[in-house]
N, C-alpha and C positions, 0 to 999 in steps of 0.2 A: 389281300389275295395275290397281287402282283409280286409282293416281296417273297411270298412262299414259293411261287413259281421260279423266281430268280435264284433262290437258294437251292432248290431242287435241280435246276439247270446246271449250276456250277458243279455239282457232284455227279450228275448223270450224263452230261454231254459227252465225256470221254467214252462211255460205254457205247454210245450210238455209232462210234467210228468203227466198231468191230462188225464184220460181215455177219448177217443173220441176227443181229441184235436190234430190236426196236424199242425205243424209250419214249414214253409220254409222261409229262408232269402236269398236274392240275392244281389250282387253288379253288376253294369253294367257300361260300358263306350263305347265311340265311337270317331272316328276321321273322319272328312269330308273334302275333298278337292274339289275345284271348278275350272271349266274351265275358261279361260281368259275372255270369254264373260260375265261372271257374275260379279256383283258388290261386291261379297264376295270372300275373299281369302281362308278362312278355318273356321272350327268350331269344338268345342270339347264339349262332354257332360260326366257327371258322375251322378250316382244316386243309389238309394237303393229301394228294393221292399220287401214287406212282404206278405205272404200268410198264412191265419189262417183258418183252417177247423174245424168247430164245429159239431162233429157227422157226420151223413150222409145227413143232410138237410140244413146246413147253411155254407156259405163261405164268409169270409171277405178278401179283398185285398186292399193294399195301395202302392203307388209309388210316389217318389219325384225325380225329375230330374233337375239338374242345367246345363245350357248351356252358352257358351261364343263363340261368333264368331268375326272374325277379318275381317274388310272391306278392300278394296283395299288401302285406305289411312292409314292402320294400326290402325285405331280406333277400340276399343273393345266395344261390347254390350252384356248385360247379360239378361237371362230369366230363370225363374223357373216355372216348371209345376208340379202340384200336382193332383193325381188321387186317388179316393176312390170308391170301388165297393162292392156291396152286392149281393150274389147269393143265391137263394132259390130253393131247390130241393124237390118239393111236392111228387114225386114218382120217381122210376127208369124209366128213359126215358123222363123226363121233367125237365126244369129249367127256372127260371125267373131271370133277372139281372136288377139292377138299379145302377146308378153311377153318379159321378160328376167329372169334370176335370176343374181346375182353372189355369189361366195363369197370371203370374206377369212378364211383359216385360218392360224393361228399355226404356223410351223414345219412346214408340210405340203406335200406334192407338189401338192396341189390348190389352193394359194393363188392367188388371181386367176382361179379357174375361172369360166367364163361359159356359161350356157345360154340359147339363143335358141329360142323356140317359137312355134307357130301352130296354129290349129285351126278346124274348121267344125262346126256343129251344125244339125241339122234336127229340129224338135220340134213337138209338139202340147201346149200347156200343160195340165198336170195329167193327161196321158194317156201320152205316150211321148216318147223322144228317141233320136237316132242321131248319134254323134259320131266325129270322126277328128282326132287330134292328132299332131304331129310335133315332136320335141325334138332339138336339136343342141347338144352340150356339148363345150367345148374346155378342156383344161388345158395351157396353153403351157409351164409349168415342170415338168411331170411327168417324173420321171426314168425312162426306159425300162429302166434297170438292174434294175428290179423283176422283169424276166423272166429274169434270169440265175440261175445255180445257187446261188452262195454268198450267203445272205441272213440278215439279222437283223431282228427285229421292232421297229419304232419306232412309238409311238403317234401317231395323227392323229385329228381330230375331225370329226364330221359333225353339223350342226344343221339342222333343217328345220321350217318352219311349215306346218301343215295348212291348206289354203286355205278361204276362206269362200264357196265356191260353194253355192248354194241346193240344195234337194232335187234330186238328179240326174234325177228323173223329170219335173220341170216344164219344164226347158230354158230358161225365160225369166229375166229379171232378178228376183232375190228378195233379201230382207233376209238378209245373210250372217251366219255365225258362224265363229269361228276357234278351232282348238285347235293345240297344238304337239306335234310328235313329235321325239324326239332319238335319234340312233343314233351311238354313238362306237365307234371301230374302231382296228385297228392296220394299218399299211401296211408291206409288205415292202420293204426297201431293200438293194441289193446292197452287199457289202463289198469287192468287187474295185476296183482302181485304174481300171478302164475304165468305172466306173459312170456317170460324169457325161457320157459322150460324146454320148449321144442323149437328147433331151427332146421332150415333146409327146405328148399323148394326146387322142383325140377319140371321142365316143360318139354314136351315132344311135339314136333310139327312135321307133317307130311304135306308137300306142295307139288302136285302135278301141274303142268302147264303145256300149252301148245299155241303155235302161231303160224300165220300164213301171209305171204306177199302176193299181190295181184298186179296185173298190167305192167309187166317188166319192173316189178318192185316199187311201183309208184304209190301203191296203197297197201297198208298192212293192218292186220287185226290179230290180237292174241288174247288168250284167256288163262287165268291162273286161279287155282283153288288153295285154300288154307284150312287144314284140318288140325286143330290144336287140342292137345290133352295136357291138363295141369295136374300135378300129383296131389294137391290139396285144394279143398274148397275154401277160398278166402271170403271175407265179408263182402257182400254185394256182388260176388262173382260166382259163375258156374265152374265146373271142372272140365268142360269141353266147349269148343266153339267151331263154327264153320263160316267161312266167308269166301267171296269170289271177286275178282276184278277183271275188267275188260279194257284193253288198250287199242286205240285206233290211231293210225299214223298216215300222214300225207308226206311223201318223200320226194325230194328233188335234189339235183346236184348241189344246190346252194345250202341245203339243210333239211330239216324235218319240223313239221308241226303236228302235235299229237294231243290226245285226250285220254285220261285213264279214269274210269268210274269204278268204285268199290261198293259192295253191298254185303249184308250179313253182319255177324258180330265176331269180334276178335279181341283177345287180351293176352298179353305176354307173347305176342306174335313176332315173327321174323319176316322181313320183307327185303326186296332188292338183292336177292342172291346172297344174303347173309350180312350185308352192310348196315341194315336197319334192324335193331333189336329193341322192342318195346318192353321196358322193364318196370311197368307200373300196373296197378289194378284197374286202370281206366278200360272201359269196354267200348271199343270203336265200332260205330254202326254204319257209317257211310263216309265217302270222301269223293272229291272231284279235283283232278289235277290236270291243269292246262299247261302245256309246255311247248317250247320252241328251241331248236338248235340251229346255229348258223355257222357256216364255214367261211371265215374271212379269206383264208388261203387253204391249200391242201394240208398245211401243218397247224394252223391256228384256228381254234373254234371256241365258241361260247354257247352257253344255254341259259334259259330262264324258265322258272316254274312258278306258277301260282296255284296253291293247293288250299282247299277248305275241307275241314273235317268236323264231323259231329260225333260226340262220345258221351258216355256217362261217367262222371267223376264222383265216386262214393255214392252212386245211385242218383245223382243229380245230372240232368241233361246240360251239356255245355258244348262249345264249339271253338275252333280257332282258325286262323288264316295265316299261311306261310308264304313268303316270297323268298326264293332261293336262286342262286346263280353260280356259274362256274366259268373259268377261263383256262383253257388247256393248250399245250404246245407239244407237238411230236417232233423229236429230233431225228 
């Protein structure tokens, strides 16, 4: 992680010398362990994130995350996720976001998957925010044979980087932090000879959210909904899902302590403002994410997450636990 930040600093430090340009570089990593019911044993990720603020109106962000997971038979599978986001602030209290998230997944139905997204926010700094985001994901090579009767389980991987969006209740441009979350899964693949006949899967998600800060921004609460529609009904899956999460934060000058709780069901969902794309048939039912962020100085910060999730993998209940961390520096 430190090596990634040093490399980014070498290239980005000169930009920070220009007036009106703000640069932040972060490295992030995670380790995930799975319960015995899952077809996956463990997963690891590492990645780097760059935040480039251009004056008060423009913001560019980019993240690349590499993941490896180990199946029960000790075979390894790799995936790389790349995310790029542009944010425009037309005035204080408003912002528009557009971005793209691409997936390169070894031996997976979701290889070359692409998510295009956009969103609008209306906010009062350090008081409240109201947001609406739309995500459209396509998997051009996805085999629709997964919806047929005779299937066997074949491992596939999902890696996702948690985005460096600032405190959700502020709404405006903030110094970001990044963590990483990894979910590895199994995908059902038909064994019949007609399996390869049809390909292509698309997913649409609409996510409204809102948040508030109280007592001079010491305490925060936010809510987010996930309304997911899938173009085809795959084995063990529905064509639509609804989920919601709630985040509670305790904020001080030295940092933040928070808790996110998620309920409902979701599959092929997008989280964390487009940085997390779930590219598997796993149906997620609930999760608990306990996190803390600490400012060593005004420029140097770190955060730590511990997240547990329960889900159905090919119809079988399973769970995992992830520890993730990040270290970032603002130039």
